[in-house]
LONUKOL-743068 format. One line per field, with one value per residue: residue number from 1; residue in one letter; chain; x negated, y, z of N, C-alpha, C in turn. Coordinates in nm, 3 decimals, padded with zeros to 5 digits. Example, Ala and Ser with C-alpha at 12.3 -4.5 7.8 and 13.67 -1.06 7.14 Angstrom:
k	c(1, 2)
r	c(A, S)
c	c(A, A)
n_east	c(-01.319, -01.285)
n_north	c(-00.569, -00.225)
n_up	c(00.780, 00.708)
ca_east	c(-01.230, -01.367)
ca_north	c(-00.450, -00.106)
ca_up	c(00.780, 00.714)
c_east	c(-01.320, -01.290)
c_north	c(-00.330, 00.003)
c_up	c(00.780, 00.787)
END
This chain:
k	c(1, 2, 3, 4, 5, 6, 7, 8, 9, 10, 11, 12, 13, 14, 15, 16, 17, 18, 19, 20, 21, 22, 23, 24, 25, 26, 27, 28, 29, 30, 31, 32, 33, 34, 35, 36, 37, 38, 39, 40, 41, 42, 43, 44, 45, 46, 47, 48, 49, 50, 51, 52, 53, 54, 55, 56, 57, 58, 59, 60, 61, 62, 63, 64, 65, 66, 67, 68, 69, 70, 71, 72, 73, 74, 75, 76, 77, 78, 79, 80, 81, 82, 83, 84, 85, 86, 87, 88, 89, 90, 91, 92, 93, 94, 95, 96, 97, 98, 99, 100, 101, 102, 103, 104, 105, 106, 107, 108, 109, 110, 111, 112, 113, 114, 115, 116, 117, 118, 119, 120, 121, 122, 123, 124, 125, 126, 127, 128, 129, 130, 131, 132, 133, 134, 135, 136, 137, 138, 139, 140, 141, 142, 143, 144, 145, 146, 147, 148, 149, 150, 151, 152, 153, 154, 155, 156, 157, 158, 159, 160, 161, 162, 163, 164, 165)
r	c(M, A, D, Y, Q, I, S, K, G, Y, V, P, G, C, I, G, R, I, A, E, M, H, G, T, Y, Y, H, E, H, W, G, F, G, P, F, F, E, A, K, V, A, R, E, L, G, E, F, I, A, R, C, H, A, H, R, D, A, F, W, T, A, N, T, K, Q, G, I, Q, G, S, I, T, I, D, G, L, H, A, E, Q, E, G, A, H, L, R, W, F, I, T, S, D, A, L, R, G, K, G, A, G, S, R, L, I, R, T, A, M, D, F, C, R, R, K, K, Y, D, R, V, Y, L, W, T, F, E, G, L, D, A, A, R, H, L, Y, E, K, M, G, F, K, R, I, E, E, R, R, G, K, Q, W, G, T, K, V, I, E, Q, K, Y, V, L, Q, I, D, P)
c	c(A, A, A, A, A, A, A, A, A, A, A, A, A, A, A, A, A, A, A, A, A, A, A, A, A, A, A, A, A, A, A, A, A, A, A, A, A, A, A, A, A, A, A, A, A, A, A, A, A, A, A, A, A, A, A, A, A, A, A, A, A, A, A, A, A, A, A, A, A, A, A, A, A, A, A, A, A, A, A, A, A, A, A, A, A, A, A, A, A, A, A, A, A, A, A, A, A, A, A, A, A, A, A, A, A, A, A, A, A, A, A, A, A, A, A, A, A, A, A, A, A, A, A, A, A, A, A, A, A, A, A, A, A, A, A, A, A, A, A, A, A, A, A, A, A, A, A, A, A, A, A, A, A, A, A, A, A, A, A, A, A, A, A, A, A)
n_east	c(-01.439, -01.389, -01.636, -01.561, -01.326, -00.987, -00.871, -00.626, -00.541, -00.694, -01.047, -01.342, -01.537, -01.429, -01.312, -01.524, -01.680, -01.509, -01.464, -01.727, -01.767, -01.578, -01.674, -01.937, -01.898, -01.722, -01.871, -02.101, -01.988, -01.801, -01.866, -01.761, -01.756, -01.851, -01.603, -01.412, -01.495, -01.474, -01.200, -01.094, -01.193, -01.073, -00.791, -00.754, -00.835, -00.633, -00.414, -00.479, -00.466, -00.192, -00.073, 00.180, 00.287, 00.531, 00.594, 00.374, 00.063, -00.271, -00.552, -00.867, -01.134, -01.376, -01.718, -02.009, -02.177, -02.018, -01.747, -01.611, -01.412, -01.081, -00.730, -00.423, -00.093, 00.120, 00.395, 00.537, 00.708, 00.876, 01.152, 01.248, 01.061, 00.927, 00.702, 00.359, 00.079, -00.256, -00.610, -00.747, -01.001, -01.292, -01.618, -01.927, -02.030, -01.809, -01.667, -01.510, -01.469, -01.214, -01.118, -00.995, -00.753, -00.644, -00.621, -00.432, -00.212, -00.157, -00.081, 00.151, 00.311, 00.357, 00.512, 00.739, 00.832, 00.900, 01.107, 01.084, 01.186, 01.048, 00.720, 00.448, 00.162, -00.121, -00.359, -00.628, -00.696, -00.903, -00.991, -01.003, -01.017, -00.879, -00.633, -00.554, -00.506, -00.293, -00.096, -00.068, 00.057, 00.300, 00.338, 00.430, 00.331, 00.445, 00.404, 00.183, -00.077, -00.294, -00.513, -00.651, -00.650, -00.833, -01.054, -01.200, -01.159, -00.936, -00.739, -00.462, -00.265, 00.048, 00.174, 00.440, 00.608, 00.897, 01.067, 01.233, 01.532)
n_north	c(-01.595, -01.247, -00.985, -00.745, -00.524, -00.410, -00.108, 00.083, 00.425, 00.727, 00.757, 00.857, 01.078, 01.003, 01.179, 01.324, 01.108, 00.980, 01.187, 01.213, 00.960, 00.976, 01.211, 01.134, 00.896, 00.987, 01.194, 01.060, 00.882, 01.024, 01.289, 01.481, 01.773, 01.998, 02.119, 01.913, 01.735, 01.910, 01.961, 01.706, 01.676, 01.897, 01.858, 01.598, 01.644, 01.823, 01.650, 01.450, 01.606, 01.659, 01.415, 01.182, 00.916, 00.785, 00.835, 00.859, 00.702, 00.583, 00.410, 00.247, 00.064, -00.123, -00.193, -00.325, -00.122, 00.098, 00.308, 00.194, 00.210, 00.335, 00.420, 00.594, 00.670, 00.920, 01.043, 01.279, 01.408, 01.203, 01.143, 01.318, 01.310, 01.069, 00.844, 00.930, 00.789, 00.811, 00.897, 00.653, 00.429, 00.225, 00.134, 00.054, -00.156, -00.305, -00.356, -00.592, -00.777, -00.809, -00.607, -00.371, -00.472, -00.569, -00.334, -00.188, -00.360, -00.357, -00.089, -00.084, -00.265, -00.119, 00.089, -00.054, -00.140, 00.108, 00.163, 00.314, 00.407, 00.462, 00.499, 00.699, 00.794, 00.985, 00.953, 00.905, 00.857, 00.585, 00.476, 00.181, -00.051, 00.029, 00.096, -00.158, -00.282, -00.121, -00.175, -00.450, -00.448, -00.357, -00.093, 00.155, 00.342, 00.665, 00.916, 01.118, 01.339, 01.601, 01.751, 01.936, 01.900, 01.802, 01.949, 01.891, 01.833, 01.586, 01.299, 01.298, 01.078, 00.969, 00.734, 00.521, 00.332, 00.160, 00.055, -00.231, -00.268)
n_up	c(01.183, 01.176, 01.151, 01.249, 01.409, 01.433, 01.556, 01.725, 01.736, 01.864, 01.858, 02.012, 01.819, 01.578, 01.386, 01.272, 01.176, 00.989, 00.810, 00.722, 00.598, 00.387, 00.257, 00.181, 00.022, -00.186, -00.294, -00.389, -00.579, -00.731, -00.750, -00.580, -00.370, -00.097, -00.041, -00.044, 00.167, 00.386, 00.376, 00.436, 00.700, 00.830, 00.787, 00.890, 01.154, 01.233, 01.212, 01.407, 01.638, 01.658, 01.652, 01.710, 01.894, 01.853, 01.596, 01.426, 01.321, 01.361, 01.263, 01.307, 01.160, 01.311, 01.386, 01.555, 01.494, 01.483, 01.365, 01.066, 00.885, 00.800, 00.833, 00.802, 00.906, 00.852, 00.986, 00.997, 00.809, 00.738, 00.716, 00.518, 00.299, 00.310, 00.477, 00.505, 00.374, 00.453, 00.443, 00.391, 00.390, 00.353, 00.462, 00.287, 00.433, 00.511, 00.281, 00.073, 00.269, 00.354, 00.515, 00.417, 00.315, 00.551, 00.703, 00.550, 00.556, 00.831, 00.861, 00.700, 00.835, 01.068, 00.958, 00.881, 01.134, 01.238, 01.082, 00.851, 00.532, 00.310, 00.181, 00.089, -00.109, -00.220, -00.472, -00.705, -01.056, -01.141, -00.902, -00.865, -00.696, -00.464, -00.581, -00.665, -00.415, -00.324, -00.518, -00.478, -00.232, -00.306, -00.385, -00.622, -00.904, -00.945, -01.040, -01.230, -01.291, -01.410, -01.187, -00.904, -00.623, -00.444, -00.482, -00.708, -01.054, -01.145, -01.249, -01.083, -00.887, -00.774, -00.553, -00.450, -00.204, -00.164, 00.112, 00.201, 00.395)
ca_east	c(-01.396, -01.442, -01.734, -01.505, -01.194, -00.902, -00.828, -00.525, -00.553, -00.813, -01.176, -01.433, -01.622, -01.362, -01.287, -01.651, -01.722, -01.422, -01.497, -01.857, -01.748, -01.514, -01.765, -02.048, -01.851, -01.667, -01.980, -02.185, -01.920, -01.711, -01.918, -01.689, -01.847, -01.818, -01.460, -01.341, -01.528, -01.416, -01.054, -01.069, -01.219, -00.972, -00.657, -00.755, -00.837, -00.498, -00.328, -00.512, -00.419, -00.046, -00.029, 00.285, 00.290, 00.661, 00.614, 00.248, -00.034, -00.407, -00.632, -01.003, -01.201, -01.498, -01.820, -02.102, -02.241, -01.922, -01.633, -01.646, -01.294, -00.966, -00.605, -00.332, 00.046, 00.170, 00.540, 00.596, 00.817, 00.921, 01.294, 01.270, 00.970, 00.867, 00.579, 00.244, -00.042, -00.371, -00.746, -00.773, -01.138, -01.382, -01.759, -01.990, -02.052, -01.688, -01.604, -01.512, -01.449, -01.073, -01.083, -00.900, -00.623, -00.595, -00.579, -00.307, -00.103, -00.128, -00.008, 00.284, 00.387, 00.399, 00.621, 00.859, 00.882, 00.958, 01.220, 01.065, 01.233, 00.962, 00.583, 00.383, 00.021, -00.184, -00.492, -00.658, -00.733, -01.040, -01.014, -00.937, -01.003, -00.770, -00.510, -00.517, -00.446, -00.163, -00.002, -00.047, 00.152, 00.428, 00.344, 00.447, 00.291, 00.563, 00.366, 00.043, -00.101, -00.428, -00.511, -00.776, -00.619, -00.950, -01.166, -01.260, -01.054, -00.915, -00.602, -00.400, -00.158, 00.131, 00.229, 00.547, 00.659, 01.031, 01.070, 01.366, 01.575)
ca_north	c(-01.475, -01.125, -00.913, -00.613, -00.526, -00.295, -00.040, 00.187, 00.547, 00.812, 00.708, 00.973, 01.088, 00.951, 01.282, 01.347, 00.987, 00.955, 01.293, 01.176, 00.848, 01.029, 01.303, 01.059, 00.808, 01.061, 01.269, 00.966, 00.814, 01.110, 01.425, 01.575, 01.856, 02.034, 02.150, 01.789, 01.687, 02.004, 01.939, 01.584, 01.703, 01.992, 01.798, 01.487, 01.705, 01.873, 01.533, 01.389, 01.696, 01.656, 01.275, 01.142, 00.770, 00.735, 00.873, 00.853, 00.603, 00.599, 00.292, 00.239, -00.066, -00.099, -00.295, -00.283, 00.001, 00.209, 00.315, 00.156, 00.222, 00.400, 00.441, 00.675, 00.692, 01.049, 01.035, 01.409, 01.437, 01.072, 01.141, 01.392, 01.275, 00.939, 00.844, 00.961, 00.710, 00.901, 00.870, 00.509, 00.409, 00.132, 00.154, -00.056, -00.267, -00.387, -00.385, -00.732, -00.863, -00.810, -00.498, -00.284, -00.541, -00.575, -00.199, -00.147, -00.444, -00.303, 00.036, -00.112, -00.327, -00.007, 00.158, -00.138, -00.132, 00.241, 00.168, 00.409, 00.343, 00.501, 00.540, 00.749, 00.834, 01.045, 00.904, 00.951, 00.756, 00.533, 00.407, 00.057, -00.144, 00.079, 00.080, -00.299, -00.305, -00.054, -00.251, -00.578, -00.422, -00.320, 00.047, 00.183, 00.478, 00.738, 01.046, 01.131, 01.473, 01.656, 01.844, 01.949, 01.917, 01.762, 02.036, 01.844, 01.796, 01.442, 01.263, 01.263, 00.980, 00.949, 00.599, 00.512, 00.201, 00.158, -00.056, -00.290, -00.270)
ca_up	c(01.254, 01.116, 01.232, 01.275, 01.471, 01.404, 01.678, 01.702, 01.813, 01.864, 01.906, 02.010, 01.701, 01.458, 01.285, 01.202, 01.105, 00.874, 00.714, 00.666, 00.505, 00.266, 00.190, 00.120, -00.086, -00.299, -00.357, -00.464, -00.689, -00.808, -00.758, -00.493, -00.293, 00.040, -00.028, -00.013, 00.302, 00.481, 00.373, 00.512, 00.842, 00.880, 00.789, 00.985, 01.287, 01.261, 01.234, 01.537, 01.744, 01.668, 01.637, 01.805, 01.888, 01.808, 01.457, 01.350, 01.367, 01.311, 01.294, 01.257, 01.154, 01.388, 01.407, 01.660, 01.448, 01.492, 01.273, 00.929, 00.800, 00.863, 00.762, 00.881, 00.865, 00.900, 00.977, 01.026, 00.716, 00.690, 00.680, 00.395, 00.189, 00.332, 00.557, 00.419, 00.398, 00.431, 00.491, 00.379, 00.340, 00.423, 00.428, 00.213, 00.526, 00.523, 00.152, 00.034, 00.386, 00.390, 00.606, 00.350, 00.314, 00.689, 00.743, 00.482, 00.611, 00.964, 00.842, 00.647, 00.945, 01.152, 00.887, 00.891, 01.272, 01.256, 00.989, 00.741, 00.410, 00.198, 00.213, -00.033, -00.101, -00.337, -00.504, -00.840, -01.154, -01.133, -00.776, -00.901, -00.583, -00.381, -00.659, -00.658, -00.283, -00.320, -00.601, -00.410, -00.124, -00.365, -00.425, -00.765, -00.944, -00.993, -01.094, -01.269, -01.344, -01.394, -01.075, -00.827, -00.482, -00.366, -00.516, -00.833, -01.149, -01.163, -01.279, -00.955, -00.898, -00.655, -00.541, -00.351, -00.167, -00.105, 00.207, 00.218, 00.535)
c_east	c(-01.465, -01.541, -01.691, -01.372, -01.119, -00.854, -00.728, -00.555, -00.689, -00.934, -01.270, -01.528, -01.554, -01.343, -01.414, -01.694, -01.639, -01.444, -01.630, -01.843, -01.684, -01.610, -01.876, -02.002, -01.805, -01.768, -02.063, -02.117, -01.839, -01.756, -01.843, -01.790, -01.797, -01.671, -01.384, -01.369, -01.468, -01.264, -01.018, -01.084, -01.110, -00.836, -00.649, -00.757, -00.701, -00.402, -00.353, -00.458, -00.267, 00.012, 00.067, 00.307, 00.422, 00.683, 00.493, 00.160, -00.166, -00.487, -00.772, -01.048, -01.340, -01.588, -01.907, -02.170, -02.145, -01.812, -01.679, -01.525, -01.182, -00.846, -00.511, -00.192, 00.091, 00.320, 00.611, 00.717, 00.879, 01.067, 01.320, 01.189, 00.920, 00.746, 00.461, 00.124, -00.161, -00.500, -00.777, -00.910, -01.204, -01.524, -01.810, -02.008, -01.929, -01.621, -01.621, -01.492, -01.304, -01.029, -00.981, -00.761, -00.562, -00.547, -00.446, -00.190, -00.060, -00.044, 00.135, 00.372, 00.439, 00.519, 00.750, 00.918, 00.951, 01.079, 01.209, 01.108, 01.144, 00.825, 00.521, 00.237, -00.018, -00.323, -00.528, -00.708, -00.880, -01.072, -00.946, -00.919, -00.889, -00.637, -00.461, -00.450, -00.307, -00.059, 00.031, 00.055, 00.289, 00.443, 00.355, 00.403, 00.413, 00.528, 00.218, 00.027, -00.247, -00.420, -00.644, -00.748, -00.736, -01.075, -01.238, -01.146, -01.053, -00.771, -00.541, -00.282, -00.084, 00.191, 00.333, 00.582, 00.796, 01.036, 01.212, 01.404, 01.567)
c_north	c(-01.353, -01.057, -00.767, -00.631, -00.400, -00.238, 00.068, 00.305, 00.613, 00.739, 00.828, 00.967, 01.049, 01.057, 01.306, 01.227, 00.963, 01.062, 01.261, 01.063, 00.895, 01.118, 01.232, 00.976, 00.888, 01.154, 01.175, 00.912, 00.906, 01.255, 01.527, 01.649, 01.890, 02.069, 02.026, 01.742, 01.779, 01.988, 01.815, 01.613, 01.793, 01.925, 01.679, 01.539, 01.758, 01.758, 01.473, 01.475, 01.689, 01.514, 01.237, 00.992, 00.713, 00.757, 00.844, 00.741, 00.621, 00.477, 00.308, 00.093, -00.043, -00.220, -00.249, -00.151, 00.121, 00.198, 00.289, 00.162, 00.290, 00.397, 00.514, 00.671, 00.821, 01.050, 01.167, 01.440, 01.309, 01.072, 01.210, 01.337, 01.131, 00.954, 00.859, 00.876, 00.797, 00.842, 00.721, 00.491, 00.296, 00.159, 00.037, -00.179, -00.359, -00.419, -00.531, -00.828, -00.865, -00.697, -00.404, -00.344, -00.543, -00.439, -00.162, -00.232, -00.393, -00.176, 00.010, -00.182, -00.220, 00.064, 00.077, -00.134, 00.001, 00.261, 00.282, 00.339, 00.371, 00.543, 00.589, 00.784, 00.902, 00.987, 00.960, 00.835, 00.716, 00.460, 00.269, -00.041, -00.100, 00.062, -00.063, -00.332, -00.242, -00.135, -00.387, -00.564, -00.381, -00.173, 00.056, 00.326, 00.548, 00.872, 01.044, 01.269, 01.513, 01.759, 01.849, 01.974, 01.879, 01.842, 01.999, 01.802, 01.645, 01.422, 01.213, 01.170, 00.970, 00.809, 00.600, 00.365, 00.221, 00.035, -00.103, -00.293, -00.408)
c_up	c(01.193, 01.210, 01.252, 01.348, 01.433, 01.538, 01.642, 01.792, 01.803, 01.924, 01.904, 01.889, 01.571, 01.350, 01.204, 01.120, 00.979, 00.768, 00.645, 00.564, 00.376, 00.188, 00.115, 00.002, -00.208, -00.366, -00.445, -00.588, -00.780, -00.815, -00.674, -00.406, -00.154, 00.062, 00.019, 00.129, 00.409, 00.489, 00.454, 00.661, 00.902, 00.894, 00.884, 01.128, 01.327, 01.289, 01.373, 01.651, 01.762, 01.659, 01.748, 01.788, 01.837, 01.659, 01.370, 01.402, 01.293, 01.356, 01.239, 01.254, 01.212, 01.392, 01.524, 01.623, 01.451, 01.390, 01.131, 00.835, 00.876, 00.771, 00.858, 00.822, 00.933, 00.877, 00.997, 00.938, 00.660, 00.646, 00.546, 00.277, 00.194, 00.422, 00.462, 00.462, 00.360, 00.486, 00.499, 00.316, 00.418, 00.375, 00.345, 00.303, 00.535, 00.389, 00.117, 00.149, 00.434, 00.480, 00.544, 00.349, 00.454, 00.738, 00.678, 00.529, 00.748, 00.953, 00.793, 00.752, 01.040, 01.088, 00.893, 01.032, 01.299, 01.164, 00.888, 00.613, 00.290, 00.251, 00.082, -00.003, -00.230, -00.351, -00.641, -00.926, -01.138, -01.004, -00.784, -00.785, -00.492, -00.453, -00.654, -00.524, -00.273, -00.397, -00.539, -00.296, -00.176, -00.403, -00.577, -00.793, -01.001, -01.056, -01.126, -01.332, -01.326, -01.282, -01.004, -00.679, -00.392, -00.403, -00.644, -00.926, -01.169, -01.211, -01.148, -00.979, -00.765, -00.663, -00.430, -00.328, -00.103, -00.014, 00.223, 00.365, 00.597)
END
């Protein structure tokens, strides 16, 4: 039995904790700065405030120590652009324990139930463990470009999953 559980919906402190996890990980491994952490906190806060259960979903992976992972499906523009997978992360405490796979499967199951025909995400070159999970789920890279949407120059990559009816 896993030493974590997946919970759906808002958890008090989740915005700050998820921003902290992103800020810390991406600073330590990629040199991202305060622009990135503030962007995560701002955009996640805006999402949580407008989250609609019939369209959107937000999950956390939790241990006795608190939130250790997250994933989000933002369905606001699902009909035009596809559902947007966002804020996918697990802490060192859960890496290698299947939490990432479980979170992404949970999110894709939600998309299938909602009959979304397309899911997309933005990531960047070098995040090999995440890329492996995306590809394992059937995501395909459709775009790659040099950019700095996260405040640091990286090779940005867009992945898309076409969901069969």
